C-alpha positions as CSV (number, residue, x, y, z in Angstrom):
1,M,67.6,90.8,-20.0
2,A,70.1,88.5,-18.2
3,R,68.1,88.9,-15.0
4,L,64.9,87.8,-16.9
5,K,66.6,84.8,-18.3
6,L,67.8,83.8,-14.9
7,L,64.3,84.2,-13.4
8,L,62.8,82.0,-16.2
9,F,65.5,79.4,-15.7
10,C,64.8,79.3,-11.9
11,L,61.1,78.9,-12.6
12,F,61.7,76.1,-15.0
13,V,64.0,74.1,-12.7
14,G,61.6,74.7,-9.8
15,N,58.7,73.2,-11.8
16,I,60.8,70.2,-12.6
17,L,61.8,69.7,-9.0
18,W,58.2,70.2,-7.9
19,A,57.0,67.6,-10.4
20,Q,59.7,65.2,-9.2
21,N,58.7,65.7,-5.6
22,S,55.0,65.3,-6.5
23,D,55.7,62.0,-8.3
24,Q,57.8,60.7,-5.4
25,D,55.1,61.6,-3.0
26,K,52.6,59.7,-5.1
27,L,54.9,56.7,-5.2
28,R,55.4,56.7,-1.5
29,E,51.6,57.0,-0.9
30,A,50.9,54.2,-3.4
31,K,53.5,51.9,-1.7
32,V,51.7,52.5,1.6
33,F,48.4,51.3,0.0
34,F,50.2,48.5,-1.7
35,G,51.6,47.3,1.6
36,H,48.1,47.2,3.1
37,E,46.9,45.1,0.1
38,R,44.8,48.0,-1.1
39,Y,45.8,47.4,-4.7
40,A,42.9,49.3,-6.4
41,E,43.8,52.5,-4.5
42,A,47.5,52.1,-5.2
43,L,46.8,51.6,-8.9
44,S,44.6,54.7,-9.0
45,I,47.4,56.8,-7.5
46,L,50.1,55.5,-9.7
47,S,48.0,55.9,-12.9
48,T,47.6,59.6,-12.3
49,S,51.4,60.2,-12.8
50,R,52.8,60.1,-16.4
51,Q,56.2,59.7,-15.0
52,L,55.3,56.7,-12.8
53,S,53.1,55.0,-15.3
54,R,55.4,55.4,-18.4
55,V,59.0,56.0,-17.3
56,D,59.7,55.1,-13.7
57,E,60.5,51.3,-13.6
58,E,59.5,50.9,-10.0
59,G,56.2,52.6,-10.7
60,R,55.5,50.5,-13.7
61,F,56.3,47.3,-11.9
62,L,53.9,48.2,-9.1
63,I,51.3,49.1,-11.6
64,G,51.7,45.6,-13.3
65,V,51.4,43.8,-9.9
66,C,48.3,45.9,-9.0
67,Q,46.7,45.1,-12.4
68,Y,47.3,41.4,-11.7
69,Q,45.8,41.7,-8.2
70,T,42.7,43.5,-9.5
71,N,42.1,40.8,-12.2
72,K,43.2,43.0,-15.1
73,L,45.3,40.1,-16.6
74,D,45.9,41.3,-20.1
75,E,46.9,44.8,-19.0
76,A,49.2,43.3,-16.3
77,Y,51.0,41.1,-18.8
78,Q,51.6,43.9,-21.2
79,T,52.9,46.2,-18.5
80,L,55.3,43.5,-17.0
81,A,56.5,42.3,-20.4
82,G,57.5,45.9,-21.3
83,L,59.9,45.8,-18.3
84,T,61.7,42.7,-19.5
85,Q,62.9,44.0,-22.8
86,G,66.5,44.9,-21.7
87,N,69.4,42.6,-21.3
88,K,69.2,42.7,-17.5
89,P,65.7,43.8,-16.2
90,S,65.7,45.8,-13.0
91,Y,62.8,43.7,-11.7
92,P,63.3,40.0,-12.4
93,E,60.0,39.4,-10.5
94,C,58.3,40.5,-13.7
95,W,58.9,36.9,-14.9
96,L,57.3,35.6,-11.8
97,Y,54.1,37.7,-12.2
98,M,54.0,37.0,-16.0
99,G,53.9,33.3,-15.0
100,K,51.1,34.0,-12.6
101,V,49.1,35.8,-15.3
102,R,49.5,33.0,-17.8
103,H,48.8,30.4,-15.1
104,A,45.6,32.2,-14.2
105,Q,44.6,32.2,-17.9
106,H,45.2,28.4,-18.0
107,R,48.0,28.9,-20.5
108,F,50.1,26.4,-18.5
109,K,53.0,25.9,-20.9
110,E,53.7,29.6,-21.2
111,A,53.3,30.0,-17.4
112,S,55.8,27.2,-16.8
113,D,58.4,28.9,-19.2
114,H,58.1,32.2,-17.3
115,Y,58.5,30.5,-14.0
116,K,61.6,28.7,-15.2
117,T,63.0,32.0,-16.5
118,Y,62.5,33.5,-13.1
119,L,64.2,30.6,-11.4
120,R,67.4,31.3,-13.4
121,T,67.4,34.9,-12.0
122,I,67.4,34.0,-8.3
123,F,70.0,32.3,-6.0
124,P,69.7,28.6,-5.1
125,N,69.0,29.4,-1.5
126,D,66.3,32.0,-2.3
127,P,63.2,31.2,-0.1
128,K,60.9,31.7,-3.1
129,R,62.6,28.9,-5.1
130,R,60.6,26.1,-3.6
131,M,57.3,28.0,-4.2
132,V,58.2,28.5,-7.9
133,I,59.1,24.9,-8.4
134,E,55.7,23.8,-7.0
135,E,54.0,26.2,-9.4
136,I,55.8,24.6,-12.3
137,R,54.6,21.2,-11.0
138,R,51.0,22.5,-10.9
139,C,51.4,23.7,-14.5
140,A,52.4,20.2,-15.5
141,N,49.2,18.9,-13.8
142,G,47.2,21.5,-15.7
143,I,48.6,20.5,-19.0
144,E,47.6,16.9,-18.4
145,L,44.1,17.8,-17.1
146,Q,42.9,20.5,-19.4
147,F,42.2,18.2,-22.3
148,Q,40.2,15.6,-20.3
149,S,36.5,15.5,-21.2
150,T,34.0,16.2,-18.4
151,N,30.3,16.0,-17.9
152,V,30.0,19.2,-15.8
153,F,29.4,22.9,-16.7
154,A,30.4,25.6,-14.2
155,E,29.5,29.3,-14.3
156,N,29.7,32.4,-12.1
157,L,26.6,33.2,-10.1
158,G,26.7,36.7,-11.6
159,S,27.1,40.3,-10.4
160,E,23.9,40.3,-8.3
161,V,25.6,37.9,-5.9
162,N,29.3,38.5,-6.5
163,T,31.0,41.8,-5.9
164,A,34.5,43.3,-5.8
165,G,34.6,41.9,-2.3
166,D,35.0,38.4,-1.1
167,E,32.1,35.9,-1.4
168,F,32.6,32.3,-0.2
169,A,31.1,29.4,1.8
170,P,27.9,28.8,-0.2
171,I,25.3,26.6,1.5
172,S,22.3,25.4,-0.6
173,S,18.9,25.1,1.2
174,P,18.0,21.4,1.8
175,N,14.3,22.2,1.1
176,Y,14.3,25.2,-1.3
177,A,15.9,24.5,-4.6
178,D,16.0,28.2,-5.5
179,R,17.6,29.5,-2.3
180,L,21.2,29.8,-1.3
181,Y,23.1,31.2,1.7
182,F,26.7,32.4,1.7
183,S,29.3,34.5,3.5
184,A,30.9,37.6,2.2
185,I,33.5,40.2,3.2
186,R,32.1,43.4,1.7
187,S,32.2,47.1,2.3
188,Q,29.3,48.3,4.6
189,N,29.3,45.0,6.5
190,T,28.2,45.1,10.1
191,G,30.8,46.7,12.4
192,G,32.7,48.6,9.7
193,A,36.4,48.3,8.9
194,R,38.6,46.9,11.7
195,D,42.2,46.1,12.3
196,A,43.6,42.6,13.0
197,Y,42.7,43.0,16.7
198,G,39.0,43.9,16.0
199,N,39.4,47.6,16.7
200,P,37.7,50.1,14.4
201,D,40.1,51.3,11.7
202,P,38.3,53.2,8.9
203,R,41.5,54.0,7.0
204,W,43.5,50.8,6.9
205,G,41.2,48.2,8.4
206,H,39.4,45.4,6.6
207,F,35.7,44.5,6.8
208,Y,34.7,41.3,8.5
209,S,32.5,38.6,7.1
210,D,28.7,38.6,7.3
211,M,26.1,36.1,6.2
212,F,23.7,36.6,3.3
213,S,20.9,34.9,1.4
214,T,19.9,35.0,-2.2
215,R,17.2,33.3,-4.3
216,V,16.3,32.8,-8.0
217,I,13.9,35.3,-9.5
218,R,13.0,35.0,-13.2
219,G,15.8,32.5,-13.7
220,L,18.6,34.7,-12.2
221,W,20.2,34.7,-8.8
222,S,19.3,38.0,-7.2
223,D,17.5,39.5,-4.1
224,V,20.6,39.3,-2.0
225,K,19.9,40.2,1.6
226,P,22.1,40.2,4.7
227,M,20.8,38.1,7.6
228,H,19.5,40.1,10.5
229,Y,21.6,42.0,13.0
230,L,21.3,39.3,15.8
231,L,23.2,36.9,13.5
232,N,25.6,39.3,11.8
233,S,27.8,41.0,14.3
234,P,31.0,43.1,14.1
235,K,32.9,39.7,14.2
236,H,33.4,37.3,11.4
237,E,30.4,35.1,10.7
238,I,31.0,32.2,8.2
239,L,28.3,29.8,7.2
240,L,29.1,26.1,7.9
241,G,26.0,24.1,7.2
242,I,22.2,23.6,7.6
243,D,20.9,20.4,9.2
244,E,19.0,17.9,7.0
245,S,15.5,19.1,8.2
246,G,16.3,22.8,7.4
247,Q,15.6,23.8,11.0
248,A,19.1,24.7,12.3
249,L,22.0,26.6,10.8
250,Y,25.6,26.2,12.0
251,Y,28.1,29.1,11.6
252,F,31.5,30.2,12.8
253,Q,31.9,33.4,14.7
254,G,35.3,35.0,15.7
255,W,37.5,38.0,15.7
256,D,39.8,36.3,13.2
257,L,39.2,33.5,10.6
258,Q,41.2,30.9,12.6
259,R,39.9,31.2,16.2
260,G,36.3,31.6,17.3
261,D,33.2,29.6,18.2
262,V,30.8,27.4,16.2
263,I,27.2,28.6,16.8
264,V,23.9,26.8,16.1
265,D,20.8,28.9,15.2
266,T,17.4,27.4,15.2
267,F,15.6,30.0,13.0
268,Q,13.7,31.6,15.9
269,R,11.5,34.5,15.2
270,M,12.7,38.0,15.9
271,E,10.6,38.4,19.0
272,N,11.9,35.2,20.5
273,R,15.6,35.9,19.9
274,T,18.1,36.9,22.6
275,L,21.6,38.5,22.4
276,S,23.2,35.2,23.5
277,S,24.3,32.5,21.1
278,T,24.1,28.7,21.5
279,P,27.4,26.9,21.0
280,L,27.4,23.8,18.9
281,P,27.2,20.7,21.2
282,A,30.2,19.0,19.5
283,P,33.8,18.3,20.4
284,L,35.3,21.1,18.3
285,R,38.3,23.0,19.8
286,T,38.2,26.1,17.7
287,H,41.0,27.6,19.8
288,E,43.2,24.8,18.5
289,G,42.2,25.4,14.9
290,D,39.2,23.1,14.4
291,N,36.7,24.4,11.8
292,Y,34.5,23.6,8.8
293,P,32.6,20.6,10.4
294,V,30.1,18.4,8.4
295,F,27.7,16.0,10.1
296,Y,26.2,12.7,9.1
297,R,23.3,11.0,10.9
298,D,24.2,13.0,14.0
299,T,26.8,10.2,14.7
300,L,29.7,11.3,12.6
301,M,31.5,14.6,12.2
302,I,34.3,15.4,9.8
303,F,36.2,18.6,10.2
304,A,39.4,20.5,9.2
305,S,42.0,21.5,11.7
306,N,45.6,22.8,11.9
307,R,46.0,21.4,15.4
308,R,49.4,19.9,16.4
309,G,50.1,16.3,15.4
310,G,48.9,16.4,11.8
311,Y,50.7,15.7,8.6
312,G,51.3,19.3,7.5
313,G,49.1,22.4,7.4
314,W,45.3,21.7,7.6
315,D,44.3,18.1,8.0
316,L,40.9,16.4,8.0
317,Y,39.7,14.5,11.1
318,K,36.6,12.5,12.0
319,V,34.8,12.1,15.3
320,S,32.2,9.4,16.0
321,K,29.4,9.4,18.5
322,R,28.7,6.2,20.5
323,D,26.1,5.8,23.2
324,G,25.3,9.5,23.0
325,R,28.9,10.6,23.6
326,W,31.5,11.9,21.2
327,L,34.8,10.0,21.0
328,L,38.2,11.5,20.5
329,P,39.1,12.9,17.0
330,E,40.9,10.7,14.6
331,N,43.1,11.9,11.7
332,L,41.9,10.5,8.4
333,G,45.4,9.4,7.6
334,P,48.0,9.8,4.9
335,T,45.8,8.8,2.0
336,I,43.7,11.9,2.5
337,N,46.1,14.3,4.3
338,T,49.4,15.5,3.1
339,A,52.1,18.0,4.0
340,Y,49.9,20.6,2.4
341,D,46.4,21.9,3.3
342,E,43.3,19.7,3.3
343,T,40.2,21.7,4.1
344,T,36.4,22.4,3.6
345,P,35.2,18.8,3.6
346,F,31.7,17.7,2.3
347,L,30.3,14.3,2.9
348,A,27.7,13.0,0.4
349,N,24.4,11.5,1.4
350,D,25.7,7.9,1.0
351,G,28.0,8.6,4.0
352,Q,31.0,7.2,2.0
353,T,31.9,9.8,-0.6
354,L,34.1,12.7,0.6
355,Y,34.8,15.9,-1.2
356,F,37.5,18.3,0.0
357,S,40.0,20.8,-1.2
358,S,43.8,20.4,-1.1
359,N,46.7,22.5,-2.5
360,D,49.1,19.5,-2.8
361,S,51.2,20.4,-5.7
362,K,51.5,16.8,-6.8
363,K,47.8,16.8,-7.7
364,S,46.7,20.5,-7.9
365,I,46.6,22.7,-11.0
366,G,46.7,25.9,-9.0
367,G,45.9,26.6,-5.4
368,L,43.2,24.6,-3.6
369,D,41.6,22.1,-5.9
370,V,38.5,19.9,-5.2
371,F,39.1,16.2,-4.8
372,K,36.9,13.2,-4.3
373,S,37.6,10.0,-2.2
374,T,35.4,7.0,-1.3
375,F,35.5,5.1,1.9
376,V,35.9,1.3,1.3
377,P,34.2,-0.3,4.4
378,Q,35.4,-3.8,3.6
379,K,39.0,-2.7,4.0
380,N,38.3,0.3,6.3
381,I,40.4,2.6,4.1
382,W,39.8,5.7,1.9
383,S,40.4,5.4,-1.8
384,P,43.2,7.6,-3.3
385,P,41.7,11.1,-3.9
386,K,41.0,12.1,-7.5
387,S,40.6,15.6,-8.8
388,V,37.1,16.5,-10.0
389,G,38.8,18.2,-12.9
390,M,38.1,21.3,-14.8
391,P,36.0,23.5,-15.0
392,I,35.4,23.1,-11.2
393,N,39.1,23.3,-10.5
394,S,41.1,26.2,-11.8
395,A,44.6,27.8,-11.4
396,S,43.3,29.6,-8.3
397,D,41.8,28.5,-5.0
398,D,38.6,26.3,-5.4
399,A,37.0,25.4,-2.1
400,F,33.7,25.1,-0.1
401,F,32.4,22.5,-2.7
402,K,29.0,21.2,-1.7
403,I,26.4,19.2,-3.7
404,A,22.8,20.2,-3.5
405,Q,20.1,17.7,-2.6
406,D,19.0,17.3,-6.2
407,G,22.2,15.5,-7.0
408,F,22.8,17.5,-10.2
409,T,23.9,20.8,-8.9
410,A,26.9,21.9,-6.8
411,Y,28.1,25.2,-5.4
412,F,31.7,26.3,-4.6
413,A,33.8,29.4,-4.1
414,S,36.8,30.3,-6.4
415,S,39.3,33.0,-6.5
416,R,39.8,32.6,-10.3
417,K,40.9,35.9,-11.9
418,E,38.0,36.2,-14.4
419,G,35.7,36.8,-11.4
420,Y,34.4,40.0,-9.9
421,G,36.5,40.2,-6.8
422,E,38.7,38.2,-4.4
423,R,36.5,35.1,-4.4
424,D,33.2,34.5,-6.2
425,I,30.5,31.9,-5.8
426,Y,30.1,29.5,-8.7
427,I,27.5,26.9,-9.6
428,A,28.3,23.6,-11.3
429,F,25.7,21.6,-13.3
430,F,26.3,17.9,-13.7
431,Q,24.9,16.1,-16.8
432,D,24.2,12.9,-14.8
433,F,22.8,12.4,-11.4
434,L,25.6,11.9,-8.8
435,I,24.8,8.5,-7.3
436,E,26.5,9.4,-4.1
437,M,23.6,11.7,-3.3
438,E,21.3,8.7,-2.9
439,Y,20.6,7.9,0.7
440,P,21.6,4.3,1.7
441,P,18.6,1.8,2.2
442,N,18.9,1.8,5.9
443,Y,19.0,5.6,6.3
444,H,15.8,6.5,8.2
445,Q,14.8,10.0,7.5
446,D,11.3,11.3,6.9
447,Q,12.1,13.4,3.8
448,A,14.9,11.4,2.3
449,A,12.8,9.9,-0.4
450,N,11.6,13.3,-1.5
451,N,14.8,15.2,-1.3
452,R,16.0,14.7,-4.9
453,V,13.3,16.8,-6.6
454,Q,11.3,18.3,-3.8
455,P,9.7,21.7,-4.1
456,P,10.1,24.1,-1.2
457,Q,7.9,23.1,1.7
458,V,8.9,23.9,5.2
459,E,12.2,25.6,5.7
460,P,11.8,28.9,7.6
461,E,13.5,31.9,6.0
462,Y,15.9,34.2,7.7
463,I,14.5,37.7,8.5
464,P,17.0,40.0,6.8
465,D,15.9,43.3,8.4
466,F,13.9,44.5,11.4
467,P,11.0,44.8,11.0
468,P,10.8,42.5,7.9
469,P,9.1,44.1,4.9
470,V,5.7,42.8,4.0
471,E,5.6,41.2,0.6
472,P,2.6,40.1,-1.3
473,A,1.9,36.4,-1.4
474,K,3.0,34.7,-4.6
475,P,3.4,31.1,-5.8
476,A,6.7,29.3,-5.0
477,E,9.3,30.3,-7.5
478,S,11.3,27.0,-7.3
479,N,8.8,25.3,-9.5
480,P,8.7,27.2,-12.8
481,L,5.3,25.7,-13.7
482,A,3.8,27.1,-10.5
483,E,4.5,30.7,-11.5
484,N,1.4,30.9,-13.6
485,D,-0.9,29.1,-11.1
486,F,-4.1,31.0,-11.3
487,D,-7.7,30.2,-10.9
488,R,-9.5,29.9,-14.2
489,P,-12.6,32.1,-14.5
490,V,-15.9,30.2,-14.6
491,S,-16.5,31.6,-18.0
492,P,-14.6,34.0,-20.3
493,P,-15.3,37.6,-19.5
494,V,-17.8,39.3,-21.7
495,N,-16.6,42.6,-23.1
496,P,-19.4,45.2,-23.9
497,P,-19.5,46.4,-27.5
498,L,-17.8,49.7,-28.1
499,N,-21.1,51.2,-29.6
500,T,-23.9,51.1,-27.0
501,Q,-26.6,52.3,-29.5
502,P,-28.9,49.7,-30.9
503,A,-28.1,48.5,-34.4
504,P,-30.2,50.2,-37.1
505,V,-33.0,48.1,-38.6
506,N,-33.8,48.1,-42.3
507,T,-37.6,48.9,-42.5
508,S,-37.9,49.3,-46.2
509,I,-40.7,47.4,-47.8
510,G,-39.6,44.2,-49.5
511,A,-36.2,44.3,-47.8
512,T,-34.7,40.9,-47.1
513,P,-32.8,40.5,-43.9
514,K,-29.1,40.1,-44.5
515,A,-27.8,36.8,-43.3
516,E,-25.0,37.0,-40.7
517,P,-21.8,35.3,-41.9
518,E,-21.1,32.1,-40.0
519,P,-18.0,32.2,-37.9
520,V,-15.0,30.3,-39.2
521,P,-14.3,27.5,-36.7
522,V,-10.8,27.7,-35.1
523,S,-8.9,24.4,-35.0
524,P,-8.2,23.3,-31.4
525,Y,-4.7,22.6,-32.6
526,A,-4.0,26.1,-34.0
527,P,-1.3,28.1,-32.2
528,I,-2.3,29.4,-28.8
529,E,-2.1,33.1,-28.0
530,V,0.0,33.9,-25.0
531,D,0.7,37.4,-23.7
532,G,3.9,37.2,-21.7
533,K,3.3,34.3,-19.3
534,S,-0.5,34.8,-19.3
535,I,-2.9,32.7,-21.5
536,L,-5.6,34.8,-23.1
537,P,-9.1,33.8,-21.7
538,T,-10.3,33.2,-25.3
539,E,-7.9,30.2,-25.5
540,Y,-9.4,28.3,-22.5
541,D,-11.9,26.3,-24.5
542,R,-9.3,25.1,-27.0
543,L,-6.9,24.2,-24.2
544,D,-9.8,22.2,-22.6
545,Q,-10.2,20.2,-25.8
546,L,-6.4,19.6,-25.9
547,G,-6.5,18.3,-22.3
548,D,-9.5,16.1,-23.0
549,K,-7.7,14.5,-25.9
550,L,-4.6,13.8,-23.9
551,I,-6.5,12.4,-20.9
552,G,-8.5,10.2,-23.2
553,R,-5.4,8.7,-24.8
554,R,-2.6,8.2,-22.3
555,D,-0.3,7.1,-25.1
556,L,-0.3,10.5,-26.6
557,R,2.5,13.0,-26.1
558,L,2.3,16.8,-26.6
559,V,5.2,19.0,-27.8
560,I,4.6,22.6,-26.8
561,T,6.9,25.1,-28.5
562,A,7.1,28.9,-27.8
563,Y,9.3,31.5,-29.5
564,H,11.0,34.7,-28.6
565,P,12.4,37.4,-30.8
566,A,16.1,36.8,-31.8
567,G,18.6,39.4,-30.4
568,G,19.9,40.1,-27.0
569,P,21.4,37.6,-24.6
570,T,20.5,34.1,-25.9
571,G,20.1,32.5,-22.5
572,I,17.6,35.1,-21.3
573,A,15.6,35.1,-24.5
574,L,15.3,31.3,-24.5
575,F,14.1,31.4,-20.8
576,E,11.5,34.0,-21.6
577,A,10.3,31.8,-24.5
578,I,9.9,28.6,-22.4
579,E,8.0,30.5,-19.7
580,K,5.2,30.9,-22.3
581,A,5.3,27.1,-23.1
582,E,5.3,26.4,-19.3
583,A,2.1,28.5,-18.9
584,V,0.3,26.2,-21.4
585,G,1.8,23.2,-19.7
586,Q,0.7,24.3,-16.2
587,Y,-2.9,24.8,-17.5
588,L,-3.0,21.3,-18.9
589,L,-1.5,19.8,-15.7
590,R,-4.3,21.4,-13.7
591,K,-6.7,19.9,-16.2
592,G,-5.5,16.4,-15.3
593,V,-2.9,15.7,-18.0
594,A,-0.1,13.5,-16.8
595,K,3.4,15.0,-16.4
596,E,5.0,12.4,-18.7
597,Q,2.7,13.5,-21.6
598,L,4.2,17.0,-21.9
599,F,7.4,18.3,-23.5
600,M,8.1,22.0,-23.6
601,R,10.5,23.9,-25.8
602,G,11.7,27.5,-26.4
603,A,13.4,28.8,-29.5
604,L,14.3,32.0,-31.1
605,L,12.5,33.4,-34.2
606,E,13.1,36.2,-36.7
607,G,10.1,38.1,-37.9
608,D,6.9,39.8,-36.7
609,E,6.7,40.1,-32.9
610,Q,3.0,39.3,-33.1
611,L,3.9,36.0,-34.6
612,Q,6.2,35.3,-31.7
613,K,3.4,35.5,-29.2
614,R,2.0,32.2,-30.3
615,V,2.6,28.8,-28.8
616,E,2.5,25.9,-31.1
617,V,1.4,22.3,-30.2
618,A,2.1,19.0,-32.0
619,F,1.2,15.4,-31.1
620,T,3.3,12.3,-31.1
621,T,3.2,9.0,-29.2
622,V,5.3,7.4,-26.4
623,D,7.5,5.8,-29.0
624,G,7.7,8.8,-31.3
625,A,5.2,7.5,-33.9
626,S,2.5,9.3,-35.7
627,P,-0.5,10.1,-33.4
628,G,-3.2,9.3,-36.0
629,D,-6.8,10.5,-35.6
630,D,-6.0,13.5,-37.8
631,L,-3.9,15.0,-35.0
632,P,-1.2,17.4,-36.1
633,A,2.4,16.2,-35.9
634,L,5.5,18.1,-36.7
635,G,6.1,18.0,-40.4
636,G,2.5,16.9,-41.1
637,Q,0.7,20.2,-41.2
638,P,3.2,22.9,-42.0
639,E,0.6,25.7,-41.7
640,L,0.5,25.1,-38.0
641,H,4.3,25.1,-37.3
642,Q,7.2,27.3,-38.2
643,P,9.4,26.0,-41.0
644,L,12.5,25.3,-38.8
645,T,14.7,22.3,-38.6
646,I,13.6,21.7,-35.0
647,N,10.2,21.0,-36.5
648,A,11.4,18.4,-38.9
649,P,10.0,14.9,-38.2
650,L,13.5,13.6,-37.4
651,H,16.4,15.8,-36.4
652,Y,19.4,15.9,-34.1
653,K,20.7,18.6,-31.7
654,V,23.7,18.9,-29.4
655,Q,23.1,19.4,-25.7
656,V,25.8,21.6,-24.1
657,A,24.3,22.5,-20.6
658,S,21.6,21.9,-18.1
659,A,20.6,24.4,-15.4
660,K,17.8,25.4,-13.1
661,R,17.7,28.9,-14.5
662,A,18.6,31.1,-17.4
663,I,22.3,30.9,-18.5
664,D,23.3,34.6,-18.4
665,S,26.6,34.3,-20.1
666,D,28.1,34.0,-23.6
667,Y,28.1,30.2,-23.4
668,L,25.3,29.9,-26.0
669,E,26.3,32.9,-28.2
670,G,27.4,32.6,-31.8
671,F,25.9,29.2,-32.6
672,S,22.9,28.2,-34.7
673,A,19.4,27.0,-33.5
674,P,19.8,27.5,-29.7
675,M,16.9,25.9,-27.8
676,I,15.8,25.3,-24.3
677,E,13.6,22.4,-23.2
678,K,11.8,21.2,-20.1
679,T,9.6,18.4,-18.8
680,P,7.4,18.8,-15.8
681,D,8.9,15.9,-13.9
682,F,12.5,17.2,-14.1
683,E,13.5,20.5,-12.6
684,Y,16.4,21.2,-14.9
685,Y,16.3,23.1,-18.2
686,R,18.3,21.6,-21.0
687,Y,20.2,23.8,-23.5
688,T,20.9,22.6,-27.0
689,L,22.6,24.1,-30.0
690,G,22.5,23.3,-33.8
691,A,19.7,21.4,-35.6
692,F,20.4,18.8,-38.3
693,T,18.5,16.2,-40.2
694,D,21.8,14.3,-40.9
695,R,23.3,12.5,-38.0
696,S,26.9,12.7,-39.3
697,A,26.6,16.5,-39.6
698,A,25.3,16.6,-36.0
699,E,28.3,14.5,-34.9
700,S,30.7,16.9,-36.7
701,F,29.0,19.8,-34.9
702,R,29.4,18.0,-31.5
703,Q,33.1,17.6,-32.1
704,K,33.3,21.4,-32.8
705,M,31.5,22.1,-29.6
706,K,34.0,20.0,-27.6
707,A,36.9,21.8,-29.3
708,N,35.3,25.1,-28.2
709,G,35.5,24.1,-24.5
710,R,32.1,22.4,-24.2
711,G,33.4,19.0,-23.2
712,S,30.1,17.6,-22.0
713,A,28.4,18.1,-25.4
714,Y,26.5,15.1,-26.6
715,L,23.9,14.2,-29.3
716,A,20.1,14.3,-28.7
717,T,17.6,12.7,-31.1
718,Y,14.1,14.0,-31.7
719,K,11.3,12.2,-33.4
720,L,8.3,14.4,-34.2
721,G,9.7,16.9,-31.7
722,W,9.8,14.5,-28.8
723,R,13.3,13.8,-27.3
724,M,14.0,10.2,-27.5
725,A,15.9,8.2,-24.8
726,R,19.7,8.7,-25.1
């Protein structure tokens, strides 16, 4: 019996020792992954051990840091806070990372308190002390900036573009409003995983950057494709810019992100390409740290460099061309450059407005923030840089900011923690046109006058694969009204009767032929039946009558309203609704109706889905007055229009966003009367919330919107459905 007890005791102790050894093996393996910045793998290993995830303090600390690095902020804070409950925590760095978590969540006051607590735990000569003090200063900047109103709305481009990898350096097409190019470090990129010297290393290596393209389909950024293999190589390729004509692309290529060559590609077809690259004919010394050039008029180049002789880390320089020759680079001076990093410049079309990113802790709220400065030619100086504010800037790195040619849209890359990966690409929508995107009067360029709202015309498209897939021809997607561009049949199709036998004839003596009932005429102003985005052929005649009326009276305005069933993502549902209204608008435009005569709306509607297939029309005049001539106006003939506040003769709504596509986020969720609107002469869709017949109630709702983070919310007035000038 004693021998049996001894055997059981040995087995029990052996199991404990084996479990301890197994946990320690996991910890050692996780620390190896942690040291190689493979945080997801380290977190996966640590989470499989009950001992490491619940008891072992080192394991729990590593789990908290990994959760922070993989964007699991709430989980990270809970894990780290649990380690600070004792009188003397074993890992005071918990306070540092708790500060980082709250900083990333823009809870600047809490972040500052955690940073200060961590400062009290380290020695005065600790090398991290200066870094923490600068983070406290950035939190103070954030507290000041977060309550400032702004006229811009920013959102993530979505999971079709952004991944768990690293997406950055977006470049909008100068000719295609619905096309974007960008760079990304992703798994499966060309060349596989490599070490710091460019050698293949499938276990611990990192993937190198490749270049990609994406475009808008049905209002969403999708159809992401890598550029072909003669552009993407095993090295890093980073997009830098596209020339104004859209005929040449500049990109960086190198075995690391600091040293390489700047290459120019002229969109040659596959059969004309060679394996050699054409260096950019400009005085860039990439081996000295020159990078991120932007060009203006082919006579000025601004670039970032960490070459010797600057003010700190990366500085901005300019180079001018005179008599066909580039002069020596000049530092932009201490107004722009600091002891910190200034990088990724962008020069607007006016040639005087400069955007760039800087991590100067005196002005930044996080890492790199986007700033704006204007050149004053009378004094030959740059104005003091000003932050573009939130939501473009965040507690993380925000860089590669570039404004599209339309003057309302910008793209940038950000490492903010609510994203999908290391960095994501974001789009910013400005409420007002950015005047710096106007070309100066003496700027001679063939397409300058058409660049603001120009549909895609001439830019060649990169061939993503070899050979390229053959796609059916389709209308240009950048113009939503062109999506339904079809040829109208000469006459509506005639459908044969289901019964092909002749109708029986009453031959009885004295029988009186039964009179056929006269068809009830359909008002040309009754709702129009639309199936998806297609107008039923039976509606063509009534649409022709509508068009004739509008052409005959140029003072008339037509409000076109389509509906979509309520439920599901609001932004997507609204976009599908307005596509039906745009189908009607496109038909009338081809008929000869002027663009300024049409106003299209999309709204949500509860009830029978068949009812939601109809598109309603209502008339008004250029000044919002009654159209007369027995023409239906909103509120005049209720049988023709849904009984909604948006159909009241006078009402108010609150605009919260404008975009070129559907807003696929919760930005519109949870509020009453969401609506999308569009005019043919403006490429942006406007999104509004709420609907009120009382202006004071609308103003109260606007203040509520601002308090909910929609700082650019403002009132819009509608008379007989037509949006009046602000």
